[in-house]
N, C-alpha and C positions, 0 to 999 in steps of 0.2 A: 503493501500499501503506499503508495506515497502520501506527505503531508509536509506543510512549509509548517509545519509547527515542529519538524527537525529541523537543525544545519545540518552542514557538511562543511567537506573542504574543498579554498577554492577551486572550481574546473579548470586553473590557465596556469597560477604561478610553479606549483610543485609539478608541473603535468610535464616531458623530457617529451619532443618533438617524437612521434610515432614514423621510422623510415615506412617508407615507400614503397612496400615490398606486395607479394601475391599477387591474386587473382584480382582480374579488372572491379570486380565486388567489393574487396577487398583496400583495395587502394582509392575507391570511390570512399567508403568508409572512411577510411583514414581523412581524408578531405574535406568532409565533411565536422569529424574530429579537430582538426586542426581552426578550421573554422569557428567555428563554437567554443574554442579559446580562444581564436582571436578576438569574439566577441564579446565574451565576458569579460577579457579585458578593458577591452575599448569602452565597455557600458560603464565598466568602474571606472575609470581614468576620470573619461567627460560622459556619464550621465548619458542615459538610452538616449532623449533628446535631440543632443547637442551632436549625436555620433552618426553621420551617414553608411549606406551599406558600400561604398567606395573606403571610405576610413577601414573597414571590418576586411576587404579585399584586400587591401595595402598591408598591414598587418598581417591576414597570413598568407601574405608571398601572392594572391593570385587578381587576375586582370576583374575587373569589374563582371563581364560577362562571364567569367569563370566562376564569378561564387554565384550568378544568379541560377546556373543549372544547377544549384545544390539550394537552395535558401529564395526563394520570389518576393519576400519581403523581406522588411527591419524587424514586424510584427512577428514571423515565422522565425527568426533568430532568437527574437526575444524567449521565448517562447520555449525552444531547444535548451537555451543555456540555463533557465528554471526549472527545465523537465533533467538536468545533471545534476542541478545542486537538489533533489527531491528523488533522485535515485539513488544519489550516495544518503541523503536522508535515511531512502529506505530500510539499508544497509545498517548503520550506524542504530537506525532507534531497532532493528531488529536482534543487534548484540545487548542494545540494552535493554531490552525487555525479557532476553532469556538471563541475562545477567542478576538481574533484582527479583525483592521481595516478590509474593505470592500476592495481588492488590494495591503494589506500591504505584505512587499520580509521578510520570517524569516528567513535570511542566515543566520545573524549574529550569533540570536537568537538559533537556530539550532547547531551554530557551537562552541556557550558556553558551552550548551548542553553534544557535545562530548570530549570539554576538561576536564568538571569532570568527566569524564565516567573511573574508571580507568582499562586500562587495551584494551578498544576500539579501539584505532590507530593506537597501534601496531599488535594488532589482522586482523582488517583491511587490515595493507598491509600484511600480509602474507598470508591472503587469495589470494589477488589481483593477487598475484605474486605463489604463488601454482598452484591458478588455471586458469594460463593462456592457459598450454595444451592444448589443444582442447581432449585429450584424461581421463583432469580428470573429476573424477565425478559431482566437480560443477562448470566446467566448462560454463554448457546452464546455470545454475543458477547465474553465476554472469553477463554471455551476458542479459539474461533478467533483473538481477539486475541495468545495464546498461540502459536497456531501457524504464524500467519505472522511472528510477531517473529526466531522460529528459523528459519525460511527462507530470510528477511531474511538472517540473522545467517551460518547455513551458509552462503548463497553469495557472501558478501560475505568467510568466510575462505577457503574453499573456490578463491576470485580470489586473494585473497592469499597461498598457496603457490604459486600458480605463475608468479607476480612474485618468491617468493622472499622473502618478510615476514611470511610462516608457517613455522613447519617443515615438511616434509613428513611426517614420523611422526604429527600431530596429525590427528583427527580431527576432522573441522569440525561435525559434526552434536552429536557431543557436547561437544565446546567451546562451539557456540551454544546450546545447552542450558543450560551451567555458568554462561557470561557472562548469558544473558539474565537466569537464576535469583539471580547476585552483583547484579546492575544493579538489580533489583527490590525486593531486600534491604537495598542502598545507599538505595534512597531514602527505604524506609520508615525506615530507621533512623538516616538525617539530621537526620528529625523530631525526636527524642528527645534526640541528642546531638549536635546542628549543628555546636557548632566544633571537634568530633575527625573529623568525616568530610570529606571534599571528595571529590566520587562522580567528575569529573574526573579529578583526579587517579592514583585508583585505578585506575580503567580506561586512563591514561597506564599504568602501571607493569603492568598487567596483557597492555598490546599489548606490552610491551618483553619478558614473558614469554613469550610467544605466539610469538616471533619465535626461540627457544632451544626444544631436542626433550625432547620430556620428560623429564622425571629428570633433567635437564643438570646436573652436579657444575663449578665451575670445576677445571679441571688442579691450580692451588695449593693446593686444600683437603686435608686429612688423613684420614688413615682414620678413622673413629667410634673414641672412645676406648673401652675393655672395662670400666670404670669407670668406669658413671655418676654423674655429678654428683647434690649433694643434691637429693631432687625438691622440689619448690615447694609449699604450703601452697594449695592450691587454695581461696578461696574459697567457701564453699557457697550456693548461692541462696536457701535457704530463712535466715533472721538464727536465732539461737540460741535466743531466747528465744520466735519463734513455736512453740512447745510441742505437742503432739499431744492434741488433748482426751480426757480421762476420764470415769467417767462407766460406767454399768449398760450390762451388752452389748447389751438391747433399745433403749438410748435411743443408743450408738455407731453400732448398726444402722444405726436412723434417718436419724440424723447422714448415715451413708455414704450410703445413699440418696437422702439430699436434693443431698448435695455433687456424684452419679454424674447423676442429671435436669436440675439446673442446668449444670451441665456442656455436656449437650447441646443443654440450650434456649438457652443462652447463644448456642454456636457455632451453632445453628439460624436460630436468632432476631434475636442479636443484644445487646449486655446493656443497649441505651439502650431495647431493642424486648420487653422481658420484662419483664413486671411478677410482683410478691411472687404475685398470686393464680394469675398463668400456673403458676407455679411448686409452689404448692399441691397445683392441679389435676394437675397431674403428677406428684406424689407421691401423692395419695391424703389428702390430711391438711387440716386445716383451715389458716384463715391465721395464726390465734392461735398452733397448735401446732407451725405452721412457725418465727411468731415466739420460740417458746419457744427456740428451737437459735439460729436467727440474728437478733439485733433488729433488722437494715436487712438492703438488697438489698444495700449497701458491703459489710457484713459478709459476706453472703455469697461476693460474689467475691473478694473477698481471698481467702477458705478456698480456693473452688477453685482460684485460682493456686497456694496454697501446698501445694494436695495434688499440684498438678501437677509442680511443682519439688520436693517431695519424692521426687519418682520420677524424674526428671534429675539430682538431686543425685544419688542411690542410681548410675549410670549415671557420671560424671565424677568424681564426688570421694574414689572407692575406685581408688585402682593399680592395676590391672591386673600391670604389673611394679614395680620400683624403676629403671625408666626413662621419661621423659618421652614421650618416643617411641612407646613403644608404647601407652602412652596417649591418645595422640592415635588412631596408629590405629584404638585400637579402637573411637572415635567413629560412623565405617560404622554398623557389627554393632547398634548403640541407636539408631542411628534408624531403622534397620528395623525392630527390634524395636515400634517405637513405634506406630510406620507402620500396621504388621499386627495388632497386638497392642491396642494404646489409639490410634485414632485420634478419637475422640471426643477426646482430651486436646491431639491436633493440630492438628485444628479449630479449639478454645476458642483455642488459642493465638495459631494463626495469624488467626484473626477479628481479635480482641479488639485481636493487636497495631496492624492497620488501624484499626479500630476509635478506640481509644485517644490514637490522635496527636493532637487538639485538647488543649491544655492544661489545660483546665478540665474534663475525662474524667476518673472516678475513677477509674481506674486507670493515665491516663499517667503519674503518677510512679511506680508501679510498677514501668514496662517500662523507663522513666528505670534506676532501679537496679538494675534485672535487666542491664540491654545494658550498665552500663558495669562490673555485676560480671563476667558472663561474657568482656567485654575484655578484662577483670586478669587472667581464670583461667588465657588462653588465650595469652595474654602469655606472661603467668610460663612455659606449659609450653615455646612455641614458643623463649623465649630456651634454656631449662635442653635442649632439643635440638641449639639450638646451637650451644652450651658441650661439648656431648658430639658434637660433629660428625655428630650424622644431621640438621642444617638447615643446606641449604649458604651457605656464607656469603655470595653478594647475595643472598638471602633477609631482607627484615625484620622481626622478628617482631610489633609490632604494627600492621603492617601485612596479614603474615598472619592474626594473628587477627581482624582486622577482614573481609579476605574471605572465611574460614570461617565467622563469624558469621551476616554478608551473606552467603553461598552457602547454607546451610544453613535459614535461615528465607529465601529466594526459592524453593526446591527445593518447602517447603509451599507456599508459596503455588500454586504450580505444580499441585500435588498437589490443593492443591483442586479444581483443575479437570479434572484428568485424573488417578485412582486408577491406573488401571491401565498408563497410559504414561509417568509419573514414578516412578523407581525410586531415593526419597533418599538410599539407603545406598549404591546402587552408582554414583550423581555422584560423592558422598562421597567412597568407596574410589578414587573415578579422580583428582578432584582431589587428595587426600593424597599418592597414591601418585608424583602429579608433585610435590609440594611437598616430600616423604618420602622421597624411592628409596631402596630397598632396595640394601645393597653387601655 
């Protein structure tokens, strides 16, 4: 079984070139292996988006037409590179399972292997974003990947229940969906905030949580306070200086249409592969008319992201009640509304958060700031909930904020591949019911 939950060794640096000997089929296989090694090295060094097939051909000591005989597109090569990682992961995982005690959960061990694998995490993020469109050649491959990972994790959790390592009241399948989603979210989040995110540590803490009954509260914890503490000031995602465009109604309507169509195109084709000419044709205006509203593609992307965050701000910065726990418990309803009524914005965010991992990407700094703001806001809410007695004392507010953001984003990545099978709101509600139990 292949699973992106396990790490492996880089399929390039330590592999000496294979001599070109044997039959024609052998030589073809050797050439493909050389191309994949060159692609992995080039993707890691330059980033997926910045790498061309000509770059890879040069690194593999082949002509561009010679490379195209083996791989027609860069997408095919990315999938082949990730397949090499996962083939090696399969062998490593089988060995770990064989050596482990019965029912032992290997999440932390596997995450440590991923951390030691140069290039794995950014290439995983690139593939997850690139393949999210149903027309992409790797879409079915990635959808099957998620199915296998959930099945593998559910089997492991069920065995751990049998060995009293996971509480018997936990649903292995539901926990597997949420665990794999949070893991994927952590892998992307760590690319933006590497100094704040330790995937092995987060998974180790989650393994400890799974050993406890759902909604467990230490006996020494007091009852929640009747009078809630002051609500923390939640920093909005959209800076105060980012105002809303003014002007005549016709101009505002055209601008809004441009933003809506740009959101759809960026989600479908990716920011890097969408040109201003593509956008102008989609909106039905000339390129010069488009530039009247947005002087550059970078400016347009910035406004698209701000528009999405204005809607999120309306959900998370307007208190539901005067109690932090109620605002946290209200998040799943907002997430469910977004996936049902604003799927294009969810897709845009999920795709771009994967695409913008390279530091030179136009949106990279945006996501660094956005993730930092989201973590600060949720940490403040969890701290207030703990002060009120609503968050059990054994839970760390900052760790819970990191896990919540990772889970939410990871569920969105899974949702890209299975709109009908992944209920983002329901899984967030199940998680928060465990973390913030009703009393």
